[in-house]
MIGUVO-700756 format. One record per residue (C-alpha): chain; x, y, z; residue number from 1; residue in one letter. Coordinates in steps of 0.25 Angstrom, whole numbers, plus 5000, padded with zeros to 4 digits. Layout:
<atoms>
+-------+------+------+------+-----+-----+
| chain |   c1 |   c2 |   c3 |   n | res |
+-------+------+------+------+-----+-----+
|     A |    X |    Y |    Z | NUM |   a |
...
+-------+------+------+------+-----+-----+
</atoms>
This chain:
<atoms>
+-------+------+------+------+-----+-----+
| chain |   c1 |   c2 |   c3 |   n | res |
+-------+------+------+------+-----+-----+
|     A | 5000 | 5000 | 5000 |   1 |   m |
|     A | 5006 | 5013 | 4996 |   2 |   t |
|     A | 5000 | 5027 | 4997 |   3 |   m |
|     A | 5003 | 5040 | 4990 |   4 |   n |
|     A | 5000 | 5053 | 4998 |   5 |   h |
|     A | 5002 | 5067 | 4991 |   6 |   v |
|     A | 5004 | 5079 | 5000 |   7 |   y |
|     A | 5008 | 5093 | 4994 |   8 |   k |
|     A | 5014 | 5087 | 4982 |   9 |   g |
|     A | 5022 | 5076 | 4989 |  10 |   f |
|     A | 5018 | 5062 | 4987 |  11 |   r |
|     A | 5021 | 5051 | 4998 |  12 |   a |
|     A | 5021 | 5036 | 4994 |  13 |   l |
|     A | 5018 | 5029 | 5007 |  14 |   i |
|     A | 5022 | 5014 | 5008 |  15 |   l |
|     A | 5020 | 5004 | 5019 |  16 |   p |
|     A | 5032 | 4999 | 5026 |  17 |   e |
|     A | 5031 | 4984 | 5027 |  18 |   m |
|     A | 5037 | 4974 | 5037 |  19 |   e |
|     A | 5049 | 4965 | 5031 |  20 |   s |
|     A | 5046 | 4952 | 5025 |  21 |   t |
|     A | 5055 | 4945 | 5036 |  22 |   e |
|     A | 5046 | 4952 | 5047 |  23 |   a |
|     A | 5033 | 4947 | 5040 |  24 |   r |
|     A | 5038 | 4933 | 5039 |  25 |   l |
|     A | 5043 | 4933 | 5053 |  26 |   a |
|     A | 5029 | 4936 | 5058 |  27 |   r |
|     A | 5024 | 4925 | 5049 |  28 |   g |
|     A | 5014 | 4934 | 5041 |  29 |   d |
|     A | 5013 | 4936 | 5026 |  30 |   w |
|     A | 5008 | 4950 | 5027 |  31 |   r |
|     A | 5018 | 4962 | 5030 |  32 |   s |
|     A | 5015 | 4973 | 5040 |  33 |   r |
|     A | 5015 | 4987 | 5037 |  34 |   i |
|     A | 5026 | 4994 | 5046 |  35 |   l |
|     A | 5023 | 5008 | 5042 |  36 |   g |
|     A | 5023 | 5018 | 5030 |  37 |   y |
|     A | 5034 | 5025 | 5023 |  38 |   r |
|     A | 5033 | 5035 | 5012 |  39 |   y |
|     A | 5040 | 5042 | 5001 |  40 |   t |
|     A | 5038 | 5057 | 4998 |  41 |   a |
|     A | 5039 | 5062 | 4984 |  42 |   r |
|     A | 5038 | 5076 | 4978 |  43 |   y |
|     A | 5037 | 5077 | 4962 |  44 |   r |
|     A | 5041 | 5062 | 4961 |  45 |   g |
|     A | 5054 | 5063 | 4969 |  46 |   r |
|     A | 5056 | 5057 | 4983 |  47 |   i |
|     A | 5056 | 5068 | 4993 |  48 |   s |
|     A | 5058 | 5059 | 5006 |  49 |   f |
|     A | 5056 | 5045 | 5011 |  50 |   l |
|     A | 5050 | 5042 | 5025 |  51 |   v |
|     A | 5058 | 5029 | 5030 |  52 |   d |
|     A | 5051 | 5028 | 5044 |  53 |   e |
|     A | 5038 | 5020 | 5043 |  54 |   p |
|     A | 5025 | 5028 | 5047 |  55 |   l |
|     A | 5014 | 5020 | 5054 |  56 |   p |
|     A | 5003 | 5023 | 5045 |  57 |   s |
|     A | 5000 | 5029 | 5031 |  58 |   v |
|     A | 4993 | 5041 | 5038 |  59 |   e |
|     A | 5006 | 5044 | 5046 |  60 |   d |
|     A | 5014 | 5043 | 5033 |  61 |   a |
|     A | 5005 | 5053 | 5026 |  62 |   i |
|     A | 5006 | 5062 | 5038 |  63 |   t |
|     A | 5021 | 5061 | 5039 |  64 |   d |
|     A | 5022 | 5064 | 5024 |  65 |   f |
|     A | 5013 | 5076 | 5025 |  66 |   e |
|     A | 5021 | 5082 | 5037 |  67 |   n |
|     A | 5034 | 5080 | 5030 |  68 |   r |
|     A | 5030 | 5087 | 5017 |  69 |   i |
|     A | 5024 | 5098 | 5026 |  70 |   d |
|     A | 5038 | 5099 | 5033 |  71 |   a |
|     A | 5045 | 5099 | 5020 |  72 |   i |
|     A | 5036 | 5110 | 5013 |  73 |   l |
|     A | 5037 | 5119 | 5026 |  74 |   d |
|     A | 5052 | 5118 | 5026 |  75 |   s |
|     A | 5053 | 5123 | 5011 |  76 |   v |
+-------+------+------+------+-----+-----+
</atoms>
């Protein structure tokens, strides 16, 4: 499940961070768990920044994305 979010001309591609295959097999389950969400921010097709720390929900990722864009635009 991927999600795109557009805010003030910037686009975020939000992707789920899944657990590793080894962890899944150690649990004995065939389904992977979602550990969090990461996103990549782009402006005019070029990568502006990446967020490496997984956020707990899609809503938190969107809020973090919008806050970072506001901080970037306020500093210019």
